[in-house]
PASEBA-1860 file (N, C-alpha, C; in nm, 3 decimals):
! residues 130
1> MKWSRTAR> 1.308/-1.692/1.671/1.247/-1.626/1.556/1.105/-1.712/1.542 ~ 0.976/-1.660/1.569/0.874/-1.741/1.528/0.824/-1.798/1.384 ~ 0.855/-1.721/1.291/0.838/-1.768/1.156/0.890/-1.671/1.074 ~ 0.924/-1.712/0.954/0.996/-1.634/0.847/0.912/-1.665/0.710 ~ 0.894/-1.553/0.621/0.823/-1.578/0.512/0.887/-1.522/0.379 ~ 0.920/-1.588/0.280/0.968/-1.532/0.160/0.838/-1.513/0.067 ~ 0.849/-1.358/0.006/0.737/-1.339/-0.072/0.773/-1.326/-0.218 ~ 0.682/-1.318/-0.298/0.731/-1.284/-0.440/0.752/-1.122/-0.452
9> GASRCGPV> 0.866/-1.116/-0.527/0.905/-0.968/-0.551/0.992/-0.903/-0.437 ~ 1.050/-0.803/-0.445/1.131/-0.734/-0.367/1.040/-0.636/-0.293 ~ 1.094/-0.593/-0.162/1.031/-0.493/-0.078/1.113/-0.372/-0.039 ~ 1.075/-0.256/-0.031/1.159/-0.150/0.016/1.076/-0.089/0.137 ~ 0.976/-0.170/0.194/0.898/-0.111/0.311/0.856/-0.216/0.390 ~ 0.830/-0.165/0.504/0.790/-0.254/0.627/0.658/-0.305/0.634 ~ 0.616/-0.381/0.709/0.478/-0.454/0.720/0.411/-0.361/0.817 ~ 0.268/-0.363/0.794/0.174/-0.290/0.884/0.079/-0.394/0.942
17> LGLDGTVI> 0.000/-0.364/1.026/-0.077/-0.440/1.100/-0.250/-0.408/1.072 ~ -0.326/-0.492/1.016/-0.462/-0.484/0.983/-0.530/-0.472/1.134 ~ -0.662/-0.421/1.121/-0.730/-0.416/1.256/-0.758/-0.566/1.314 ~ -0.747/-0.661/1.250/-0.757/-0.801/1.293/-0.618/-0.871/1.328 ~ -0.518/-0.790/1.329/-0.386/-0.834/1.351/-0.309/-0.894/1.238 ~ -0.379/-0.887/1.123/-0.331/-0.950/0.996/-0.188/-0.858/0.954 ~ -0.080/-0.953/0.954/0.041/-0.862/0.905/0.034/-0.833/0.750 ~ 0.037/-0.725/0.710/0.020/-0.663/0.561/0.134/-0.625/0.523
25> AATSAEVL> 0.211/-0.701/0.420/0.337/-0.671/0.359/0.323/-0.646/0.205 ~ 0.380/-0.538/0.155/0.365/-0.501/0.021/0.500/-0.529/-0.067 ~ 0.502/-0.590/-0.176/0.621/-0.624/-0.229/0.615/-0.555/-0.381 ~ 0.711/-0.562/-0.467/0.700/-0.530/-0.612/0.616/-0.623/-0.687 ~ 0.545/-0.723/-0.641/0.474/-0.812/-0.706/0.319/-0.831/-0.653 ~ 0.310/-0.808/-0.516/0.196/-0.830/-0.440/0.190/-0.779/-0.316 ~ 0.053/-0.762/-0.277/0.030/-0.740/-0.119/-0.020/-0.856/-0.049 ~ 0.033/-0.888/0.065/-0.001/-1.012/0.133/-0.055/-0.976/0.277
33> GLDPGTGK> -0.154/-1.065/0.305/-0.207/-1.046/0.427/-0.169/-1.184/0.508 ~ -0.056/-1.187/0.608/-0.024/-1.289/0.664/-0.082/-1.309/0.811 ~ -0.099/-1.429/0.846/-0.142/-1.476/0.983/-0.027/-1.443/1.084 ~ -0.049/-1.358/1.178/0.056/-1.321/1.283/0.099/-1.440/1.353 ~ 0.048/-1.529/1.376/0.097/-1.660/1.439/0.166/-1.733/1.372 ~ 0.129/-1.776/1.237/0.205/-1.872/1.152/0.274/-1.824/1.057 ~ 0.244/-1.692/1.018/0.312/-1.652/0.884/0.247/-1.700/0.752 ~ 0.141/-1.767/0.751/0.078/-1.831/0.638/-0.004/-1.709/0.577
41> ARWRYALP> -0.034/-1.730/0.436/-0.100/-1.634/0.371/-0.244/-1.638/0.396 ~ -0.318/-1.533/0.431/-0.471/-1.527/0.460/-0.516/-1.506/0.318 ~ -0.452/-1.401/0.267/-0.499/-1.351/0.098/-0.378/-1.298/0.056 ~ -0.407/-1.285/-0.059/-0.294/-1.203/-0.160/-0.353/-1.112/-0.260 ~ -0.287/-1.014/-0.295/-0.351/-0.929/-0.391/-0.230/-0.890/-0.492 ~ -0.246/-0.940/-0.621/-0.128/-0.928/-0.710/-0.131/-0.774/-0.766 ~ -0.013/-0.731/-0.761/-0.009/-0.587/-0.823/0.015/-0.585/-0.970 ~ -0.042/-0.502/-1.052/-0.051/-0.497/-1.190/0.096/-0.483/-1.247
49> ADEGAQAS> 0.167/-0.587/-1.320/0.294/-0.580/-1.383/0.329/-0.441/-1.443 ~ 0.214/-0.374/-1.522/0.251/-0.261/-1.602/0.271/-0.144/-1.508 ~ 0.221/-0.154/-1.385/0.243/-0.050/-1.300/0.412/-0.007/-1.262 ~ 0.512/-0.100/-1.303/0.635/-0.072/-1.250/0.636/-0.146/-1.097 ~ 0.521/-0.191/-1.056/0.505/-0.243/-0.946/0.538/-0.170/-0.824 ~ 0.669/-0.200/-0.758/0.701/-0.156/-0.632/0.594/-0.060/-0.565 ~ 0.546/-0.125/-0.458/0.423/-0.050/-0.399/0.489/0.023/-0.260 ~ 0.418/0.129/-0.245/0.476/0.206/-0.107/0.412/0.125/0.019
57> TPIVDGEG> 0.467/0.163/0.123/0.407/0.103/0.260/0.258/0.137/0.272 ~ 0.194/0.014/0.287/0.042/0.050/0.299/0.004/0.115/0.422 ~ -0.113/0.166/0.436/-0.167/0.238/0.560/-0.309/0.155/0.573 ~ -0.359/0.152/0.694/-0.485/0.096/0.736/-0.562/0.204/0.801 ~ -0.688/0.230/0.747/-0.773/0.327/0.808/-0.862/0.266/0.924 ~ -0.940/0.336/0.976/-1.005/0.305/1.117/-1.109/0.197/1.073 ~ -1.141/0.182/0.962/-1.242/0.064/0.906/-1.186/-0.039/0.846 ~ -1.044/-0.048/0.856/-0.966/-0.174/0.813/-0.935/-0.168/0.665
65> SIYLCTRM> -0.985/-0.066/0.580/-0.932/-0.056/0.451/-0.782/-0.029/0.433 ~ -0.728/-0.080/0.336/-0.557/-0.070/0.291/-0.562/0.015/0.202 ~ -0.466/0.135/0.209/-0.421/0.210/0.112/-0.265/0.196/0.063 ~ -0.251/0.209/-0.052/-0.127/0.207/-0.092/-0.116/0.257/-0.242 ~ 0.005/0.306/-0.276/0.035/0.351/-0.410/0.139/0.258/-0.498 ~ 0.123/0.236/-0.618/0.211/0.174/-0.723/0.320/0.267/-0.742 ~ 0.440/0.224/-0.804/0.553/0.310/-0.857/0.497/0.417/-0.951 ~ 0.420/0.372/-1.037/0.349/0.464/-1.110/0.231/0.560/-1.090
73> GTLVVLTG> 0.213/0.539/-0.964/0.130/0.660/-0.897/-0.021/0.606/-0.879 ~ -0.054/0.475/-0.927/-0.197/0.421/-0.914/-0.215/0.425/-0.758 ~ -0.336/0.458/-0.722/-0.395/0.441/-0.587/-0.463/0.316/-0.576 ~ -0.440/0.230/-0.474/-0.509/0.093/-0.465/-0.558/0.102/-0.328 ~ -0.694/0.049/-0.320/-0.775/0.054/-0.179/-0.794/-0.081/-0.170 ~ -0.760/-0.158/-0.095/-0.815/-0.288/-0.061/-0.898/-0.306/0.077 ~ -0.993/-0.398/0.080/-1.086/-0.427/0.199/-0.961/-0.486/0.290 ~ -1.002/-0.508/0.421/-0.917/-0.577/0.529/-0.888/-0.720/0.472
81> GGQERFRA> -0.971/-0.781/0.388/-0.948/-0.921/0.337/-0.876/-0.925/0.226 ~ -0.832/-0.812/0.174/-0.729/-0.792/0.044/-0.826/-0.802/-0.076 ~ -0.932/-0.766/-0.076/-1.021/-0.735/-0.201/-1.013/-0.612/-0.240 ~ -0.970/-0.609/-0.393/-0.974/-0.467/-0.438/-1.113/-0.389/-0.419 ~ -1.092/-0.281/-0.344/-1.227/-0.173/-0.334/-1.223/-0.074/-0.438 ~ -1.103/-0.017/-0.456/-1.092/0.118/-0.577/-0.942/0.103/-0.609 ~ -0.944/0.138/-0.726/-0.812/0.163/-0.800/-0.826/0.259/-0.909 ~ -0.743/0.352/-0.903/-0.741/0.467/-0.994/-0.602/0.540/-1.011
89> PGPFGGVN> -0.580/0.589/-1.133/-0.443/0.649/-1.150/-0.453/0.766/-1.062 ~ -0.340/0.796/-0.992/-0.341/0.924/-0.910/-0.306/1.041/-1.004 ~ -0.309/1.161/-0.948/-0.302/1.277/-1.020/-0.142/1.304/-1.001 ~ -0.058/1.227/-0.923/0.077/1.219/-0.938/0.132/1.098/-0.997 ~ 0.089/1.042/-1.097/0.133/0.933/-1.182/0.268/0.947/-1.221 ~ 0.339/0.813/-1.220/0.478/0.804/-1.265/0.591/0.866/-1.176 ~ 0.560/0.898/-1.068/0.656/0.970/-0.987/0.694/0.902/-0.872 ~ 0.676/0.766/-0.855/0.704/0.683/-0.727/0.662/0.747/-0.609
97> PAAPALGP> 0.546/0.736/-0.564/0.494/0.807/-0.434/0.557/0.724/-0.315 ~ 0.571/0.815/-0.217/0.604/0.749/-0.075/0.472/0.688/-0.028 ~ 0.497/0.646/0.100/0.371/0.607/0.169/0.262/0.696/0.192 ~ 0.142/0.673/0.174/0.029/0.772/0.202/0.015/0.786/0.346 ~ -0.068/0.898/0.373/-0.111/0.929/0.520/-0.243/0.971/0.508 ~ -0.332/0.919/0.597/-0.486/0.954/0.578/-0.508/1.038/0.687 ~ -0.582/1.160/0.649/-0.621/1.257/0.746/-0.752/1.219/0.806 ~ -0.799/1.284/0.924/-0.902/1.248/0.984/-1.043/1.295/0.905
105> DGRLYVGL> -1.012/1.389/0.809/-1.120/1.435/0.723/-1.134/1.367/0.604 ~ -1.055/1.245/0.586/-1.081/1.146/0.456/-0.993/1.200/0.358 ~ -0.893/1.299/0.374/-0.821/1.329/0.264/-0.693/1.258/0.270 ~ -0.629/1.195/0.163/-0.524/1.113/0.145/-0.382/1.199/0.106 ~ -0.274/1.214/0.191/-0.166/1.280/0.148/-0.070/1.193/0.113 ~ 0.002/1.230/0.002/0.104/1.150/-0.073/0.235/1.224/-0.087 ~ 0.339/1.167/-0.046/0.463/1.237/-0.081/0.532/1.183/-0.204 ~ 0.578/1.280/-0.275/0.631/1.233/-0.417/0.777/1.247/-0.406
113> RSSSGAVD> 0.840/1.142/-0.470/0.972/1.121/-0.450/1.038/1.175/-0.612 ~ 1.165/1.253/-0.585/1.216/1.269/-0.710/1.303/1.165/-0.754 ~ 1.355/1.175/-0.876/1.459/1.075/-0.941/1.573/1.036/-0.848 ~ 1.614/1.132/-0.739/1.712/1.076/-0.656/1.659/1.011/-0.535 ~ 1.529/0.992/-0.516/1.462/0.903/-0.411/1.428/0.992/-0.298 ~ 1.452/1.115/-0.299/1.419/1.214/-0.188/1.270/1.241/-0.209 ~ 1.191/1.269/-0.086/1.036/1.303/-0.098/1.070/1.459/-0.109 ~ 1.004/1.501/-0.219/1.045/1.659/-0.249/0.929/1.752/-0.258
121> RFSVVAIG> 0.804/1.689/-0.285/0.669/1.750/-0.301/0.548/1.655/-0.242 ~ 0.436/1.701/-0.215/0.328/1.646/-0.163/0.221/1.677/-0.254 ~ 0.119/1.582/-0.258/-0.005/1.574/-0.318/-0.125/1.556/-0.224 ~ -0.216/1.619/-0.215/-0.369/1.584/-0.132/-0.466/1.535/-0.232 ~ -0.523/1.414/-0.186/-0.633/1.356/-0.274/-0.742/1.326/-0.194 ~ -0.857/1.388/-0.220/-0.993/1.378/-0.155/-1.046/1.236/-0.183 ~ -1.083/1.151/-0.068/-1.131/1.023/-0.092/-1.254/1.013/-0.018 ~ -1.384/1.019/-0.094/-1.503/1.026/-0.044/-1.528/1.172/0.004
129> EP> -1.625/1.206/0.088/-1.670/1.326/0.121/-1.603/1.341/0.264 ~ -1.528/1.480/0.262/-1.475/1.513/0.396/-1.561/1.543/0.509
END
C-alpha cells in the first residue's frame, strides 16, 4: 500500500479523480482533494452541518468542476481546486440523492433514494445553457 488517509466523517462513496489526477473523496463532513502520490490534502471543502451532511459520490466534468449533492438535497459545485463555485437547494431536497450524472447538454441527472435506500425516481436539473 502506497498510502492511507483518515478523513473527518464517514463515507459511503468511493473516490473519483480530478482532471489533474487529484483524488477527490467526499465524507459526511468534508470533500477532500488528495495528492495521488502522497495522500496529503491539496484542499478541503467543509460540508454544511445543517445539511445532514453525507455527500453523494462526486463527479467531475470536462472543465474540472466537481458536482455533488448533500443528504438534504443541496447541489454543490466546486472548482477543481476545491473552491465553491455554486451552491443551491435542489428541487429534490431532503431525499438523500444518489450520485449525479452530467449529460453532454449540461443537464444534471440525479437519482433519488427512498427511505429504504433504493434509488426509485430521478430528477433532471439544467445547469447553465444546454
